[in-house]
C-alpha atoms as an extended CHARMM CRD file, in Angstrom:
* protein
*
        89  EXT
         1         1  MET       CA            296.5000000000       79.8680000000       57.6260000000  PROA      1               0.0000000000
         2         2  ALA       CA            293.8740000000       82.2170000000       59.2500000000  PROA      2               0.0000000000
         3         3  CYS       CA            291.2670000000       80.9100000000       61.0550000000  PROA      3               0.0000000000
         4         4  PRO       CA            287.9030000000       82.6810000000       62.1160000000  PROA      4               0.0000000000
         5         5  THR       CA            287.5140000000       81.7430000000       65.4760000000  PROA      5               0.0000000000
         6         6  LEU       CA            291.0750000000       83.3620000000       65.8440000000  PROA      6               0.0000000000
         7         7  ASP       CA            289.7300000000       86.6640000000       64.5210000000  PROA      7               0.0000000000
         8         8  TRP       CA            291.1420000000       85.6710000000       61.0950000000  PROA      8               0.0000000000
         9         9  ARG       CA            294.7010000000       85.5540000000       62.5390000000  PROA      9               0.0000000000
        10        10  SER       CA            297.3210000000       82.7590000000       62.1620000000  PROA      10              0.0000000000
        11        11  LEU       CA            298.1110000000       80.2220000000       64.9230000000  PROA      11              0.0000000000
        12        12  LEU       CA            301.8430000000       81.3460000000       64.8860000000  PROA      12              0.0000000000
        13        13  GLU       CA            300.4930000000       85.0770000000       64.8840000000  PROA      13              0.0000000000
        14        14  VAL       CA            298.6920000000       84.5450000000       68.2210000000  PROA      14              0.0000000000
        15        15  LEU       CA            301.2030000000       82.4900000000       69.6440000000  PROA      15              0.0000000000
        16        16  ARG       CA            304.1320000000       84.8480000000       68.8960000000  PROA      16              0.0000000000
        17        17  GLY       CA            302.5460000000       88.0710000000       68.6490000000  PROA      17              0.0000000000
        18        18  ASP       CA            303.8090000000       89.1120000000       65.6670000000  PROA      18              0.0000000000
        19        19  THR       CA            302.6960000000       88.7830000000       61.9170000000  PROA      19              0.0000000000
        20        20  PRO       CA            304.2590000000       85.7760000000       59.7260000000  PROA      20              0.0000000000
        21        21  ASP       CA            306.0270000000       86.8620000000       56.8520000000  PROA      21              0.0000000000
        22        22  CYS       CA            305.4420000000       84.3970000000       53.7890000000  PROA      22              0.0000000000
        23        23  SER       CA            306.8910000000       86.8180000000       51.0650000000  PROA      23              0.0000000000
        24        24  GLU       CA            310.4950000000       84.9050000000       50.8570000000  PROA      24              0.0000000000
        25        25  PHE       CA            308.0990000000       81.9140000000       49.6250000000  PROA      25              0.0000000000
        26        26  LEU       CA            306.5420000000       83.9320000000       46.7280000000  PROA      26              0.0000000000
        27        27  GLN       CA            309.6200000000       84.4640000000       44.8590000000  PROA      27              0.0000000000
        28        28  SER       CA            309.5230000000       81.3850000000       42.5330000000  PROA      28              0.0000000000
        29        29  ASP       CA            307.5720000000       78.1020000000       42.0820000000  PROA      29              0.0000000000
        30        30  PHE       CA            309.1800000000       75.1240000000       43.3790000000  PROA      30              0.0000000000
        31        31  TYR       CA            311.7250000000       73.5910000000       40.7920000000  PROA      31              0.0000000000
        32        32  GLY       CA            310.6010000000       76.9260000000       38.5890000000  PROA      32              0.0000000000
        33        33  TRP       CA            313.3860000000       78.4420000000       36.5040000000  PROA      33              0.0000000000
        34        34  VAL       CA            315.6550000000       81.2610000000       37.6690000000  PROA      34              0.0000000000
        35        35  LYS       CA            318.6010000000       83.7790000000       36.8570000000  PROA      35              0.0000000000
        36        36  TYR       CA            321.2070000000       83.5710000000       39.4830000000  PROA      36              0.0000000000
        37        37  LYS       CA            324.6200000000       85.3150000000       39.7810000000  PROA      37              0.0000000000
        38        38  ASP       CA            327.0830000000       82.5690000000       39.7680000000  PROA      38              0.0000000000
        39        39  PRO       CA            329.9520000000       83.0500000000       42.2960000000  PROA      39              0.0000000000
        40        40  LYS       CA            332.6540000000       81.7070000000       40.0870000000  PROA      40              0.0000000000
        41        41  GLN       CA            331.4440000000       84.1350000000       37.2180000000  PROA      41              0.0000000000
        42        42  MET       CA            331.8260000000       87.1500000000       39.1720000000  PROA      42              0.0000000000
        43        43  LEU       CA            333.7240000000       89.0260000000       36.3760000000  PROA      43              0.0000000000
        44        44  GLU       CA            330.8000000000       88.1490000000       33.6710000000  PROA      44              0.0000000000
        45        45  ASP       CA            327.4460000000       90.1640000000       33.4920000000  PROA      45              0.0000000000
        46        46  ASP       CA            325.8700000000       86.7960000000       32.6710000000  PROA      46              0.0000000000
        47        47  LEU       CA            323.4320000000       85.2460000000       34.6510000000  PROA      47              0.0000000000
        48        48  ALA       CA            323.0920000000       81.5700000000       35.0640000000  PROA      48              0.0000000000
        49        49  LEU       CA            320.2420000000       79.3960000000       34.7600000000  PROA      49              0.0000000000
        50        50  GLY       CA            319.0180000000       76.8910000000       37.5900000000  PROA      50              0.0000000000
        51        51  HSD       CA            316.0780000000       75.7210000000       39.6990000000  PROA      51              0.0000000000
        52        52  TRP       CA            314.2930000000       77.2010000000       42.4870000000  PROA      52              0.0000000000
        53        53  LEU       CA            314.2100000000       74.7780000000       45.1020000000  PROA      53              0.0000000000
        54        54  GLY       CA            313.0680000000       76.6640000000       48.3780000000  PROA      54              0.0000000000
        55        55  VAL       CA            314.4010000000       78.8870000000       51.1680000000  PROA      55              0.0000000000
        56        56  ALA       CA            317.7410000000       78.6240000000       52.9850000000  PROA      56              0.0000000000
        57        57  HSD       CA            316.9070000000       79.3070000000       56.2880000000  PROA      57              0.0000000000
        58        58  ASP       CA            319.8980000000       80.0460000000       58.7730000000  PROA      58              0.0000000000
        59        59  VAL       CA            322.1010000000       80.1750000000       55.7880000000  PROA      59              0.0000000000
        60        60  GLY       CA            323.4510000000       83.6800000000       54.7430000000  PROA      60              0.0000000000
        61        61  GLN       CA            321.5850000000       86.9890000000       54.6490000000  PROA      61              0.0000000000
        62        62  ALA       CA            317.3290000000       87.0010000000       54.5580000000  PROA      62              0.0000000000
        63        63  MET       CA            315.7270000000       85.9050000000       51.1520000000  PROA      63              0.0000000000
        64        64  THR       CA            318.8540000000       83.3340000000       50.5510000000  PROA      64              0.0000000000
        65        65  TYR       CA            317.4430000000       80.4870000000       48.6590000000  PROA      65              0.0000000000
        66        66  TRP       CA            318.3550000000       76.9180000000       47.6320000000  PROA      66              0.0000000000
        67        67  ILE       CA            319.0700000000       76.7610000000       43.8750000000  PROA      67              0.0000000000
        68        68  LEU       CA            319.9140000000       73.8350000000       41.5760000000  PROA      68              0.0000000000
        69        69  LYS       CA            322.6430000000       74.3980000000       39.1640000000  PROA      69              0.0000000000
        70        70  SER       CA            322.8540000000       72.9150000000       35.6400000000  PROA      70              0.0000000000
        71        71  ASN       CA            325.7070000000       70.5370000000       36.9830000000  PROA      71              0.0000000000
        72        72  GLY       CA            323.1950000000       68.9170000000       39.7570000000  PROA      72              0.0000000000
        73        73  TYR       CA            324.9100000000       70.9850000000       42.3910000000  PROA      73              0.0000000000
        74        74  VAL       CA            322.8640000000       72.7990000000       44.9520000000  PROA      74              0.0000000000
        75        75  ILE       CA            324.0830000000       76.5210000000       46.3050000000  PROA      75              0.0000000000
        76        76  ALA       CA            322.7550000000       78.6010000000       48.6380000000  PROA      76              0.0000000000
        77        77  GLN       CA            322.1020000000       82.2170000000       46.7070000000  PROA      77              0.0000000000
        78        78  SER       CA            320.6400000000       85.7390000000       47.2790000000  PROA      78              0.0000000000
        79        79  SER       CA            320.9800000000       87.1930000000       43.8950000000  PROA      79              0.0000000000
        80        80  VAL       CA            317.9440000000       85.3380000000       42.4260000000  PROA      80              0.0000000000
        81        81  GLN       CA            315.6830000000       86.5020000000       39.4960000000  PROA      81              0.0000000000
        82        82  PRO       CA            312.6020000000       84.4120000000       38.7100000000  PROA      82              0.0000000000
        83        83  ILE       CA            311.8880000000       84.1560000000       35.0070000000  PROA      83              0.0000000000
        84        84  THR       CA            308.4290000000       85.0420000000       34.6080000000  PROA      84              0.0000000000
        85        85  GLN       CA            307.7550000000       85.2100000000       30.6780000000  PROA      85              0.0000000000
        86        86  ARG       CA            306.3540000000       81.9420000000       29.4700000000  PROA      86              0.0000000000
        87        87  ILE       CA            306.9090000000       81.4500000000       25.5140000000  PROA      87              0.0000000000
        88        88  MET       CA            303.7120000000       80.7380000000       23.7570000000  PROA      88              0.0000000000
        89        89  GLU       CA            303.5940000000       77.8940000000       21.3300000000  PROA      89              0.0000000000
């Protein structure tokens, strides 16, 4: 978090010298609905539904996320799309 005594920089930025990147955390809300490409359905065009659990550090490439599948298993996936449209009741 930025601090006024550090010239509005974060402590991590002052210690390491680089600006922290939080874009991976802006993908979705915790436990929010997402669509992802299921590796077992690679030939199908349909995306599977799951819940976003967070960033999967040290797994796969950059911007890889933990996804809770409908069967209860957790997978690391990089092809994830948040579901942003909300249905009005």
